[in-house]
Structures are given as structure tokens and as C-alpha cells.
N, C-alpha and C positions, 0 to 999 in steps of 0.2 A: 610359513616363511619360505618353504621350498615350493617349486611349481612342478607338478607331475602332469604330463599330457600323454594321451594315447597317440600312437603313430597310425594314421589312417590305413596305410598299405599293410601294416602288420598289427592287427587289433590285439594280439596277445602281448605286445610289447609296449612299454612305457618309457618316456624320457623324463627323468627328474633333474631339475636344475636347482642349485643352491648357490647363493651369492654371499660372499664374506668380505668384510672390511677390516682394517686394522690387523691384518694377518702378520704374525710374528715368526712363523715357521715355513715360509715359502720355499726356502732352500731344502728343508727336510721333506716337504711334500713333493717337490720336484724329483728329488732323489728316490723317494718311495715309488713314484710313478714310473721312473726309468727302470727300476728294479722289478716292476710288476706287482708291488705290494699294495697299490691303490687301484681298485677296479673302477676307474672313471677317467674322464678327460679334465685336465686342469687348464683353464683358459684365462687369459689376461682380459679382464672385463673392460679395459679402456678402449679396446678395439671392437666392442660390441655396441650395436645400436638398440637392440631389442631381444627379448627371449625368443621371439619368433625366428630370428636369424640362426640361433643355436638349434632350434627344432628342425629347421630346413637342413642344416648340416648333418644332424643326427639321422634324420630320415633317409637322406641320400647315402650316408655311410652304411646304415643297416641294409638298405636295398643292394648296395654294391657287395656287401658281405654275403648276402643270400645268393647272389648270382655269381659269386667268385671272381669279381672284377676290382677288388680293392687295390689301390696303388701303394698303400702302406701295410705294415704287418698286423696291426690290431685295429679293432673297431674304434677305440678311443683316439688313436693317432689319426685315423681316417676322418673323424669328426673335426679335429683341429685342421687337418689338411683341407677339408671341404669349406672351411670358413674363408680360406684365402682366395683371392682373385687370380692367382697364378698357379702354375703346375710345378713349382719348385717346393719340394717337401721341406728342405731345411729352412727356407725362407718362411714358410708357413709356421713352423715351430718357433722360429725367432720372433715373429710378429704376434702370433696368437697364443702360444704356450706361455706358461709363467716363467719368470726369471727369479733368481735367488733374492733379488732386492724388492720384488713386488710386495705391496701391502694390501692388495685385494685379489680375490680369485673367484672365478665361477667354476663350480664343480658340476660336471654333467655325467649322469649315470643312465645307461640303457639297461632295462631289466624286464623280466616277465611281469605280468600284472599281479602275480601272486608273491612277488619278492621285494617288498618295500624295505626290508632290513638293510639293504645296501646303503640306503640314504643315511640311516642313523650310524652305520659303521664308519662312513666317510666323514660325517659331520663331527664325530668324536675326535678325529685326527687333526682337524684344523684348529689352530690356536688363533682365533679371531672372533669377531662379532658377526653373527649371521644377520643379514638384512633381507627385506623382501626382494625377490628376483625382479619384480617390476621396476625397482629402483636402479637397474643397470645403466639406464641412460644418464643418471647423475654421475657416474664414474667414467662415461665415454669421453674420448678425445675426438670431437667431431672434425677438427682440422686434420688430424692424422688419418682418420677414416676416409675423409673426402680425397685426400692426396693419394692414399693407397689404392682406392677403388676408382680413382680418376673421375670423380663426379664433378660435372661442370655446373656453374650457376644457372645456366639455361635449363639444364636437366632438373634442377631443384624446383624450378618454377612450375613444372608440370607434374611433379611427383615428389614423394618424400625421399629422404636419405635412405630409409629402410628399403623402399622399393628399388632404388638404384643398387644397393648392396646385394640384396637377394637375387636380383636379375643377373648380376655379374657372377655370383656364386653358382647359380643354376646353369649358366651358359659357358662356364670356363672350359668345359670339356669339348665344346663344339667350335670354339673360336680359334 
């Protein structure tokens, strides 16, 4: 049900993603994350196209953490920030973080390859139904995503929505 992938630049690290529907305790989860009681990023899956998008954001966040160039305070807030096409941190949290009323959540955990216990620890805190991470596109709001990332119909003819989103995430620091 969860997806765990190795980060190529850091082979000792893994990114685990878990997707939940029918979540009834989003407000509690958000509060726990703010207080540092949850060791993971809580993401609104309606703004996600694919698990690959999250892997890119997590890889970039871990790289920035290792070189001491993060723009936010924690690795998990940096993952949320890296999903955004803009450099506005509060806007990134508003659009990509969970809100109290959300009924679905993507939980992302970065851990060493020998520490898979973080996954079960967080899974037990979510009052909802876990679904396969690959089903994230069924929760996506494509219209909102296209508007936020300013994806044109012409651009969609020559590439996918995922291509456009990841391109903007990767280049936001140089634009």
C-alpha cells in the first residue's frame, strides 16, 4: 500500500509515501505536525499528479538539507515548499499542506534504509483508509494544478501534465 523508493543521490536514504482517503482526523494530524509530533510531510493529494512529483520534491529537499541551503526550517516543510512553483513559503503550505477539512492526505517520510518503522508509526496515527499511492491521480484536481503551474493547452500537446509540473518545480530557483 505504501511506496518506498531509494534516493539516487543518497543511496542510504529512502522516501516512503502513503496515501489515505476518508480521513477523519486531518485537524489533529495537522496540529501534531506543527508541534513536531509527526515525523513526516502531510500533503494535500488533490494538488499532486503522480508519486514521482513527491519523489522529486523530497530528493531536492534532502539535497538542500545536506548542503545547508534549505529555505524552511525542517526537511518536511522543505518537501512541501519544493512542490510549489513559487518561492512563497506560506502560499506553498496553503496550497500543498493539509487543511483541517481535508478528507485525504499523502504522508511522506524520509528515512534511512534500515528504519522502516517510521511508516507504521505514522500509519497508525491516521484515522482513514489507506489506498495505493499509485491512485493519487484519482484524487487530483487537474484544473487547479494546471492553473497553479500555468500549464497551457499547447504545452500539454507536446508533453504530459507531470512533465510540466516537475519542470516548474525543478526550475523555480533559477527563474
